BALOBA-1460 file (C-alpha; in Angstrom, 3 decimals):
// residues 223
<rec num="1" residu="m" x="0.000" y="0.000" z="0.000"/>
<rec num="2" residu="e" x="1.282" y="3.463" z="-0.907"/>
<rec num="3" residu="k" x="1.958" y="5.792" z="1.999"/>
<rec num="4" residu="l" x="0.214" y="9.145" z="2.415"/>
<rec num="5" residu="p" x="3.191" y="11.291" z="1.233"/>
<rec num="6" residu="k" x="3.294" y="9.383" z="-2.065"/>
<rec num="7" residu="i" x="-0.425" y="9.871" z="-2.570"/>
<rec num="8" residu="w" x="-0.107" y="13.603" z="-1.944"/>
<rec num="9" residu="k" x="2.778" y="13.754" z="-4.409"/>
<rec num="10" residu="k" x="0.617" y="12.118" z="-7.094"/>
<rec num="11" residu="f" x="-2.443" y="14.252" z="-6.515"/>
<rec num="12" residu="g" x="-0.657" y="17.487" z="-5.662"/>
<rec num="13" residu="r" x="-2.598" y="19.954" z="-3.555"/>
<rec num="14" residu="p" x="-6.106" y="18.985" z="-2.400"/>
<rec num="15" residu="l" x="-8.672" y="18.958" z="-5.195"/>
<rec num="16" residu="e" x="-10.853" y="22.055" z="-5.028"/>
<rec num="17" residu="t" x="-14.097" y="20.587" z="-6.331"/>
<rec num="18" residu="e" x="-16.936" y="21.845" z="-4.139"/>
<rec num="19" residu="k" x="-18.641" y="19.147" z="-2.112"/>
<rec num="20" residu="a" x="-22.269" y="18.457" z="-3.004"/>
<rec num="21" residu="r" x="-24.655" y="19.870" z="-0.414"/>
<rec num="22" residu="t" x="-27.104" y="16.959" z="-0.411"/>
<rec num="23" residu="v" x="-24.522" y="14.171" z="-0.306"/>
<rec num="24" residu="q" x="-22.457" y="13.144" z="2.711"/>
<rec num="25" residu="q" x="-21.985" y="9.382" z="2.415"/>
<rec num="26" residu="v" x="-20.748" y="7.487" z="-0.652"/>
<rec num="27" residu="t" x="-21.003" y="3.691" z="-0.846"/>
<rec num="28" residu="c" x="-18.292" y="1.824" z="-2.764"/>
<rec num="29" residu="f" x="-18.896" y="-1.599" z="-4.334"/>
<rec num="30" residu="g" x="-16.332" y="-3.860" z="-5.989"/>
<rec num="31" residu="f" x="-14.271" y="-7.047" z="-6.184"/>
<rec num="32" residu="a" x="-13.624" y="-8.663" z="-2.790"/>
<rec num="33" residu="d" x="-10.638" y="-10.658" z="-4.090"/>
<rec num="34" residu="a" x="-8.676" y="-7.654" z="-5.382"/>
<rec num="35" residu="k" x="-5.065" y="-7.398" z="-4.203"/>
<rec num="36" residu="p" x="-3.076" y="-4.174" z="-3.608"/>
<rec num="37" residu="s" x="-1.175" y="-4.788" z="-6.850"/>
<rec num="38" residu="d" x="-4.417" y="-4.920" z="-8.881"/>
<rec num="39" residu="k" x="-5.588" y="-1.877" z="-10.794"/>
<rec num="40" residu="v" x="-9.113" y="-2.067" z="-9.379"/>
<rec num="41" residu="y" x="-7.706" y="-1.982" z="-5.824"/>
<rec num="42" residu="q" x="-5.561" y="1.042" z="-6.633"/>
<rec num="43" residu="d" x="-8.454" y="2.785" z="-8.377"/>
<rec num="44" residu="a" x="-10.703" y="2.304" z="-5.346"/>
<rec num="45" residu="f" x="-7.981" y="3.594" z="-3.020"/>
<rec num="46" residu="k" x="-7.483" y="6.754" z="-5.086"/>
<rec num="47" residu="v" x="-11.176" y="7.445" z="-5.531"/>
<rec num="48" residu="a" x="-11.896" y="7.042" z="-1.815"/>
<rec num="49" residu="f" x="-8.901" y="9.232" z="-1.011"/>
<rec num="50" residu="v" x="-10.206" y="12.189" z="-3.050"/>
<rec num="51" residu="l" x="-13.773" y="11.646" z="-1.830"/>
<rec num="52" residu="a" x="-12.625" y="11.776" z="1.797"/>
<rec num="53" residu="q" x="-10.395" y="14.718" z="0.960"/>
<rec num="54" residu="a" x="-13.470" y="16.550" z="-0.337"/>
<rec num="55" residu="g" x="-15.384" y="15.824" z="2.886"/>
<rec num="56" residu="y" x="-17.403" y="12.720" z="2.024"/>
<rec num="57" residu="t" x="-17.773" y="9.711" z="4.325"/>
<rec num="58" residu="i" x="-16.992" y="6.346" z="2.737"/>
<rec num="59" residu="v" x="-19.327" y="3.373" z="3.207"/>
<rec num="60" residu="d" x="-18.314" y="-0.168" z="2.255"/>
<rec num="61" residu="g" x="-18.913" y="-3.787" z="3.198"/>
<rec num="62" residu="g" x="-16.052" y="-4.010" z="5.701"/>
<rec num="63" residu="g" x="-14.383" y="-6.837" z="3.807"/>
<rec num="64" residu="p" x="-11.190" y="-7.299" z="1.774"/>
<rec num="65" residu="g" x="-10.326" y="-6.232" z="-1.774"/>
<rec num="66" residu="v" x="-12.011" y="-3.100" z="-3.085"/>
<rec num="67" residu="m" x="-13.741" y="-2.612" z="0.263"/>
<rec num="68" residu="e" x="-10.402" y="-2.569" z="2.081"/>
<rec num="69" residu="a" x="-8.925" y="-0.284" z="-0.577"/>
<rec num="70" residu="a" x="-11.772" y="2.213" z="-0.199"/>
<rec num="71" residu="s" x="-11.379" y="2.281" z="3.585"/>
<rec num="72" residu="q" x="-7.598" y="2.593" z="3.406"/>
<rec num="73" residu="g" x="-7.874" y="5.407" z="0.878"/>
<rec num="74" residu="a" x="-10.362" y="7.314" z="2.997"/>
<rec num="75" residu="k" x="-8.276" y="6.923" z="6.148"/>
<rec num="76" residu="a" x="-5.110" y="8.031" z="4.295"/>
<rec num="77" residu="a" x="-6.915" y="11.299" z="3.558"/>
<rec num="78" residu="g" x="-8.066" y="11.678" z="7.165"/>
<rec num="79" residu="g" x="-11.631" y="10.664" z="6.360"/>
<rec num="80" residu="t" x="-14.334" y="8.600" z="8.037"/>
<rec num="81" residu="v" x="-15.377" y="5.049" z="7.112"/>
<rec num="82" residu="i" x="-18.605" y="3.197" z="7.872"/>
<rec num="83" residu="g" x="-18.543" y="-0.577" z="7.400"/>
<rec num="84" residu="v" x="-21.684" y="-2.642" z="6.909"/>
<rec num="85" residu="t" x="-20.829" y="-6.205" z="7.886"/>
<rec num="86" residu="f" x="-22.263" y="-9.688" z="8.030"/>
<rec num="87" residu="y" x="-20.649" y="-12.581" z="9.912"/>
<rec num="88" residu="p" x="-21.730" y="-15.714" z="8.017"/>
<rec num="89" residu="k" x="-22.188" y="-19.115" z="9.615"/>
<rec num="90" residu="d" x="-23.100" y="-21.095" z="6.515"/>
<rec num="91" residu="a" x="-22.124" y="-18.889" z="3.543"/>
<rec num="92" residu="n" x="-18.765" y="-20.499" z="2.874"/>
<rec num="93" residu="h" x="-17.962" y="-18.334" z="-0.143"/>
<rec num="94" residu="f" x="-18.678" y="-15.004" z="1.519"/>
<rec num="95" residu="e" x="-15.595" y="-13.096" z="2.650"/>
<rec num="96" residu="g" x="-17.093" y="-11.494" z="5.786"/>
<rec num="97" residu="r" x="-15.376" y="-8.855" z="7.928"/>
<rec num="98" residu="d" x="-11.696" y="-8.221" z="7.197"/>
<rec num="99" residu="r" x="-9.537" y="-6.980" z="10.068"/>
<rec num="100" residu="n" x="-7.267" y="-5.128" z="7.643"/>
<rec num="101" residu="n" x="-10.207" y="-2.914" z="6.751"/>
<rec num="102" residu="p" x="-10.130" y="0.109" z="9.111"/>
<rec num="103" residu="l" x="-13.614" y="1.188" z="10.169"/>
<rec num="104" residu="d" x="-14.718" y="4.116" z="12.303"/>
<rec num="105" residu="k" x="-18.210" y="2.704" z="12.665"/>
<rec num="106" residu="e" x="-19.464" y="-0.832" z="12.088"/>
<rec num="107" residu="i" x="-23.082" y="-1.673" z="11.320"/>
<rec num="108" residu="k" x="-23.627" y="-5.413" z="11.831"/>
<rec num="109" residu="t" x="-26.354" y="-7.144" z="9.847"/>
<rec num="110" residu="n" x="-27.897" y="-10.591" z="10.142"/>
<rec num="111" residu="n" x="-27.659" y="-11.826" z="6.562"/>
<rec num="112" residu="y" x="-26.379" y="-10.991" z="3.099"/>
<rec num="113" residu="l" x="-29.590" y="-9.380" z="1.874"/>
<rec num="114" residu="e" x="-29.844" y="-7.146" z="4.927"/>
<rec num="115" residu="r" x="-26.212" y="-6.161" z="4.401"/>
<rec num="116" residu="t" x="-26.893" y="-5.212" z="0.786"/>
<rec num="117" residu="m" x="-29.957" y="-3.150" z="1.645"/>
<rec num="118" residu="t" x="-28.101" y="-1.412" z="4.468"/>
<rec num="119" residu="l" x="-25.235" y="-0.497" z="2.135"/>
<rec num="120" residu="l" x="-27.807" y="0.996" z="-0.237"/>
<rec num="121" residu="r" x="-29.558" y="2.819" z="2.598"/>
<rec num="122" residu="e" x="-26.390" y="4.295" z="4.092"/>
<rec num="123" residu="g" x="-24.953" y="5.649" z="0.844"/>
<rec num="124" residu="q" x="-26.417" y="8.639" z="-0.984"/>
<rec num="125" residu="v" x="-24.342" y="7.963" z="-4.091"/>
<rec num="126" residu="y" x="-22.912" y="4.622" z="-5.236"/>
<rec num="127" residu="v" x="-19.532" y="4.119" z="-6.896"/>
<rec num="128" residu="v" x="-19.330" y="0.713" z="-8.582"/>
<rec num="129" residu="f" x="-15.906" y="-0.692" z="-9.432"/>
<rec num="130" residu="n" x="-15.125" y="-3.886" z="-11.316"/>
<rec num="131" residu="g" x="-16.157" y="-7.056" z="-9.534"/>
<rec num="132" residu="a" x="-17.863" y="-10.439" z="-9.733"/>
<rec num="133" residu="t" x="-21.387" y="-11.689" z="-9.057"/>
<rec num="134" residu="g" x="-21.686" y="-9.960" z="-5.689"/>
<rec num="135" residu="t" x="-20.845" y="-6.613" z="-7.270"/>
<rec num="136" residu="l" x="-23.283" y="-7.294" z="-10.103"/>
<rec num="137" residu="s" x="-26.089" y="-8.001" z="-7.627"/>
<rec num="138" residu="e" x="-25.373" y="-4.761" z="-5.744"/>
<rec num="139" residu="f" x="-25.212" y="-2.802" z="-9.001"/>
<rec num="140" residu="a" x="-28.495" y="-4.299" z="-10.219"/>
<rec num="141" residu="m" x="-30.330" y="-3.487" z="-6.987"/>
<rec num="142" residu="a" x="-28.973" y="0.075" z="-6.915"/>
<rec num="143" residu="w" x="-29.871" y="0.542" z="-10.585"/>
<rec num="144" residu="g" x="-33.392" y="-0.771" z="-10.081"/>
<rec num="145" residu="l" x="-34.008" y="1.484" z="-7.082"/>
<rec num="146" residu="a" x="-32.687" y="4.511" z="-8.966"/>
<rec num="147" residu="r" x="-35.142" y="3.929" z="-11.782"/>
<rec num="148" residu="l" x="-38.055" y="3.401" z="-9.368"/>
<rec num="149" residu="y" x="-37.356" y="6.679" z="-7.579"/>
<rec num="150" residu="l" x="-36.230" y="8.648" z="-10.619"/>
<rec num="151" residu="g" x="-36.292" y="12.316" z="-9.772"/>
<rec num="152" residu="h" x="-34.650" y="12.164" z="-6.369"/>
<rec num="153" residu="h" x="-32.973" y="8.829" z="-6.754"/>
<rec num="154" residu="k" x="-29.547" y="7.902" z="-5.447"/>
<rec num="155" residu="p" x="-27.225" y="8.121" z="-8.472"/>
<rec num="156" residu="l" x="-24.711" y="5.520" z="-9.615"/>
<rec num="157" residu="i" x="-21.171" y="6.210" z="-10.776"/>
<rec num="158" residu="l" x="-19.707" y="3.337" z="-12.802"/>
<rec num="159" residu="y" x="-15.925" y="3.468" z="-12.585"/>
<rec num="160" residu="g" x="-13.948" y="2.397" z="-15.646"/>
<rec num="161" residu="s" x="-14.391" y="2.670" z="-19.420"/>
<rec num="162" residu="y" x="-15.186" y="-1.080" z="-19.651"/>
<rec num="163" residu="w" x="-18.661" y="-0.221" z="-18.331"/>
<rec num="164" residu="k" x="-19.480" y="1.236" z="-21.760"/>
<rec num="165" residu="n" x="-19.267" y="-2.226" z="-23.308"/>
<rec num="166" residu="i" x="-21.343" y="-3.756" z="-20.502"/>
<rec num="167" residu="v" x="-24.069" y="-1.132" z="-20.825"/>
<rec num="168" residu="k" x="-24.052" y="-1.437" z="-24.614"/>
<rec num="169" residu="a" x="-24.520" y="-5.210" z="-24.345"/>
<rec num="170" residu="l" x="-27.402" y="-4.757" z="-21.898"/>
<rec num="171" residu="q" x="-29.094" y="-2.261" z="-24.208"/>
<rec num="172" residu="k" x="-28.667" y="-4.578" z="-27.183"/>
<rec num="173" residu="n" x="-29.908" y="-7.754" z="-25.504"/>
<rec num="174" residu="m" x="-32.360" y="-6.620" z="-22.835"/>
<rec num="175" residu="l" x="-35.420" y="-4.364" z="-22.693"/>
<rec num="176" residu="i" x="-33.763" y="-1.384" z="-21.019"/>
<rec num="177" residu="r" x="-35.973" y="1.697" z="-20.713"/>
<rec num="178" residu="p" x="-34.599" y="5.153" z="-21.681"/>
<rec num="179" residu="d" x="-35.121" y="6.390" z="-18.102"/>
<rec num="180" residu="e" x="-32.877" y="3.630" z="-16.815"/>
<rec num="181" residu="m" x="-29.950" y="5.082" z="-18.756"/>
<rec num="182" residu="r" x="-30.242" y="8.445" z="-17.026"/>
<rec num="183" residu="v" x="-29.442" y="7.385" z="-13.460"/>
<rec num="184" residu="f" x="-25.732" y="6.631" z="-13.869"/>
<rec num="185" residu="k" x="-22.565" y="8.150" z="-15.264"/>
<rec num="186" residu="i" x="-19.471" y="6.299" z="-16.466"/>
<rec num="187" residu="v" x="-16.188" y="7.878" z="-15.378"/>
<rec num="188" residu="d" x="-12.516" y="6.925" z="-15.464"/>
<rec num="189" residu="s" x="-10.719" y="9.185" z="-12.978"/>
<rec num="190" residu="p" x="-11.070" y="10.265" z="-9.326"/>
<rec num="191" residu="q" x="-11.677" y="13.880" z="-10.352"/>
<rec num="192" residu="k" x="-14.529" y="12.789" z="-12.613"/>
<rec num="193" residu="v" x="-16.149" y="10.999" z="-9.673"/>
<rec num="194" residu="l" x="-16.264" y="14.287" z="-7.774"/>
<rec num="195" residu="d" x="-17.564" y="16.095" z="-10.855"/>
<rec num="196" residu="a" x="-20.247" y="13.459" z="-11.448"/>
<rec num="197" residu="i" x="-21.643" y="13.819" z="-7.934"/>
<rec num="198" residu="n" x="-22.028" y="17.574" z="-8.406"/>
<rec num="199" residu="k" x="-23.561" y="17.126" z="-11.870"/>
<rec num="200" residu="f" x="-26.125" y="14.687" z="-10.514"/>
<rec num="201" residu="e" x="-27.059" y="17.122" z="-7.762"/>
<rec num="202" residu="k" x="-27.546" y="19.959" z="-10.262"/>
<rec num="203" residu="e" x="-29.629" y="17.757" z="-12.578"/>
<rec num="204" residu="i" x="-31.988" y="16.856" z="-9.766"/>
<rec num="205" residu="e" x="-32.221" y="20.483" z="-8.558"/>
<rec num="206" residu="q" x="-32.946" y="21.716" z="-12.104"/>
<rec num="207" residu="g" x="-35.802" y="19.249" z="-12.484"/>
<rec num="208" residu="r" x="-34.215" y="17.244" z="-15.280"/>
<rec num="209" residu="h" x="-35.577" y="14.140" z="-13.607"/>
<rec num="210" residu="r" x="-39.267" y="13.452" z="-13.110"/>
<rec num="211" residu="y" x="-40.525" y="14.361" z="-9.621"/>
<rec num="212" residu="m" x="-42.120" y="11.640" z="-7.542"/>
<rec num="213" residu="a" x="-43.614" y="11.827" z="-4.050"/>
<rec num="214" residu="i" x="-41.806" y="9.461" z="-1.693"/>
<rec num="215" residu="s" x="-43.260" y="7.961" z="1.462"/>
<rec num="216" residu="k" x="-41.372" y="8.124" z="4.739"/>
<rec num="217" residu="e" x="-40.843" y="4.353" z="4.672"/>
<rec num="218" residu="e" x="-39.157" y="4.457" z="1.271"/>
<rec num="219" residu="g" x="-37.178" y="7.627" z="1.885"/>
<rec num="220" residu="a" x="-34.058" y="5.692" z="2.886"/>
<rec num="221" residu="f" x="-33.509" y="4.863" z="-0.786"/>
<rec num="222" residu="t" x="-33.844" y="8.397" z="-2.171"/>
<rec num="223" residu="l" x="-32.070" y="11.752" z="-1.962"/>
């Protein structure tokens, strides 16, 4: 793992992008098996670093891989990390809590589905890195909720240019509605993550998304 002085040398002075007013917590999803030498791990570290630097709190699943990278990046920038964990008894292929993942606050859940819904509840924006089936399930749930609550939905940021091919394949082979393409942005740099959050906020404020009344019970999944 790179030390803080090296990170500062790469990024220079703190990025001056203004923090979004309506967003405080950003949930990061991604590959649990990623190693520090992997690009996806390094990407997650850098993105979380600049998010924490800008004043956002990072939320992740408290496990290894991209989750650990996001926490380490946030802590390197002096930020705060919330971990949503699940301690499995029978799910042999679930990674669980990783002690190398530094958390300021841990929210323990009783099962995988509760963990997923809590991650979605706690974040106001979702950053989705490369991953496997677990990441796909989290992405799909976040995407579905964003479409349902279009207008003051919680936006998705898909990190990496490879997402363009994935989205193109989904459009070609599935019955994707036009509205469903408006709830995410594809970016390929930490600065663009910050910019995307602010753009989403402005789009919602300017009424570019259809307004919907949201009940108190469902408000946890909207902005």
